C-alpha positions in Angstrom: 87.0 97.6 107.8 90.8 97.6 107.6 91.1 95.4 110.2 89.5 92.5 108.6 91.5 93.3 105.4 94.6 93.0 107.7 93.2 89.5 109.1 92.6 88.3 105.5 95.8 89.4 104.1 97.7 88.0 107.1 96.5 84.6 106.2 97.4 85.2 102.5 101.0 85.8 104.0 101.1 82.6 105.3 102.7 80.8 102.2 105.2 83.1 101.1 106.1 83.5 105.1 106.5 79.9 104.9 108.9 79.8 101.9 111.0 82.2 103.2 111.5 80.6 106.3 112.2 77.6 104.6 115.2 79.4 102.6 116.9 80.4 106.1 115.5 84.0 105.5 114.9 85.1 109.2 112.3 87.7 110.3 114.5 90.6 111.5 116.7 90.2 108.1 113.0 91.1 106.5 112.5 93.7 108.5 115.6 95.5 107.3 115.3 94.6 103.8 111.6 96.0 103.8 112.2 99.5 105.5 116.0 99.6 102.9 113.6 98.6 99.5 110.7 101.1 100.9 113.4 104.2 101.9 115.1 103.4 98.5 111.8 103.8 96.3 111.0 107.0 98.5 114.1 108.8 97.9 114.6 107.8 94.5 111.1 107.6 92.6 108.9 109.8 94.6 111.6 113.0 93.7 111.9 112.4 90.7 107.9 112.4 89.7 107.6 109.1 89.3 104.8 109.3 91.2 102.2 106.6 89.9 105.0 104.2 89.7 106.4 105.1 93.4 102.6 104.8 94.9 102.8 101.0 93.1 106.3 99.9 94.4 104.9 101.4 98.0 101.8 99.8 98.0 103.6 96.4 97.2 106.1 96.8 99.9 103.7 98.1 102.3 101.4 95.5 101.8 104.8 93.1 102.5 105.1 94.8 105.6 103.8 92.2 107.8 105.6 89.7 106.2 108.2 90.0 109.6 105.7 89.0 111.9 104.2 86.2 110.3 107.2 84.7 109.9 108.0 85.3 113.6 104.7 83.9 114.7 105.2 80.7 112.4 108.7 80.1 113.4 108.4 80.7 117.1 111.1 83.5 117.3 108.5 86.4 118.6 110.2 88.9 120.6 110.5 91.9 122.0 113.3 92.7 120.4 111.5 91.9 117.0 108.5 94.2 117.8 110.6 97.0 119.1 113.1 96.3 115.6 109.7 96.6 113.4 108.2 99.6 115.4 112.0 101.4 115.0 112.0 100.8 111.5 108.7 101.2 110.9 109.4 105.5 112.3 112.3 105.3 109.8 110.3 104.5 106.3 107.2 106.7 107.1 109.8 109.5 107.8 111.3 108.7 104.1 108.0 108.4 102.2 106.7 111.9 103.4 109.9 113.1 103.6 110.5 112.3 99.9 106.5 113.9 99.3 108.0 116.8 100.8 110.8 117.7 98.9 109.1 116.9 95.4 106.8 119.5 96.6 109.7 121.2 97.0 111.0 121.1 94.1 107.8 121.5 91.9 107.7 124.9 93.8 104.4 124.1 96.3 106.6 125.6 99.4 103.1 125.3 101.1 102.0 122.0 100.2 105.5 121.1 101.3 105.1 122.4 105.1 102.0 120.6 105.0 104.1 117.4 104.3 105.8 118.2 106.8 104.0 118.8 109.2 102.6 115.7 108.5 105.9 113.9 109.3 106.1 114.6 112.0 102.7 114.5 113.3 102.5 111.1 112.4 106.2 110.6 114.2 104.4 112.2 117.3 101.4 109.6 117.1 103.9 106.7 117.7 105.6 108.3 120.2 102.5 109.2 122.4 101.5 106.1 122.2 105.0 104.1 123.1 105.2 106.8 125.6 102.0 106.3 127.1 102.7 102.4 127.7 106.3 102.9 129.2 104.4 104.2 132.3 101.3 101.7 132.1 98.8 103.8 130.1 96.7 102.8 127.5 95.4 105.1 124.8 93.6 105.7 122.1 94.1 104.6 118.8 92.8 107.8 117.5 91.1 108.7 114.0 94.2 107.9 111.5 96.4 105.1 112.4 99.3 103.9 110.4 97.6 102.4 107.9 95.3 104.8 107.3 97.5 107.3 106.9 99.7 105.3 104.4 96.0 104.5 102.3 95.8 107.7 101.9 99.1 109.7 100.8 99.5 106.2 98.5 96.2 107.2 96.9 97.2 110.3 96.5 100.2 110.0 95.0 98.7 107.3 92.5 96.3 110.0 91.4 98.2 112.8 91.1 100.6 110.6 88.8 97.8 109.3 86.8 96.6 113.2 85.9 93.6 113.9 88.6 94.1 117.1 89.5 94.8 118.7 92.7 94.4 114.8 93.6 98.0 115.2 96.3 97.5 118.6 97.6 94.2 117.2 98.8 96.1 114.0 100.3 98.5 115.7 101.8 96.7 118.2 103.2 93.8 116.2 104.7 97.0 114.2 105.8 98.1 117.0 108.2 94.7 117.6 109.7 94.2 113.8 110.0 97.1 112.9 112.1 96.9 116.7 113.9 93.5 115.1 115.3 95.1 111.8 116.5 97.6 113.3 117.9 95.6 115.6 120.3 92.9 112.7 120.4 95.6 110.3 121.5 97.0 113.0 123.9 93.8 113.8 125.5 93.3 109.5 125.9 96.4 109.5 128.1 95.8 113.0 129.6 92.1 111.4 131.1 93.8 107.7 132.2 96.3 109.6 133.8 94.1 111.9 136.0 92.1 108.6 136.6 95.4 107.1 138.0 96.2 110.0 140.6 92.3 109.6 141.2 92.7 106.5 142.8 95.8 106.5 143.9 94.5 109.6 146.2 91.5 107.8 147.7 
């Protein structure tokens, strides 16, 4: 379902992407600008307790996350560097969002939930690392139960619901995110183990 939504959203972003290109904005500049905006909102808004406002602002920024890629494709500037930069800055953005949630939870006296948020952050980074490391040695890995898009949807929905007064929404969201992220890491590691074993088995024949 999310794949269909991503395809539809990519088509919707063509007009703004074209407009930005006409203004002389480069895809790399958009990548940097989007990441800086996410970090600023996460660090300043979420720990201050403006949860639903922060969730909405972050949702808008996340929805525009693919704008740089759309601009690169439309301008013929797709590159290995651009893909690397986008992936690297995504990790920074994810860290800022989950880190800000951990800070907020610690400030309101919920250290265990703050720890769960930090664990979700670690698992999210490891999830991305497993895929990147596997691909660097010529292996493939399964997507897993919760990709970055699913994780962001869960977290932002939890933030918004908590902000508008839904009891325990953030607690449930953080715990679900921590569990799903852990399962995803395990799934990807298992897939890489199987792929590596298959390669070694073929080499031994």
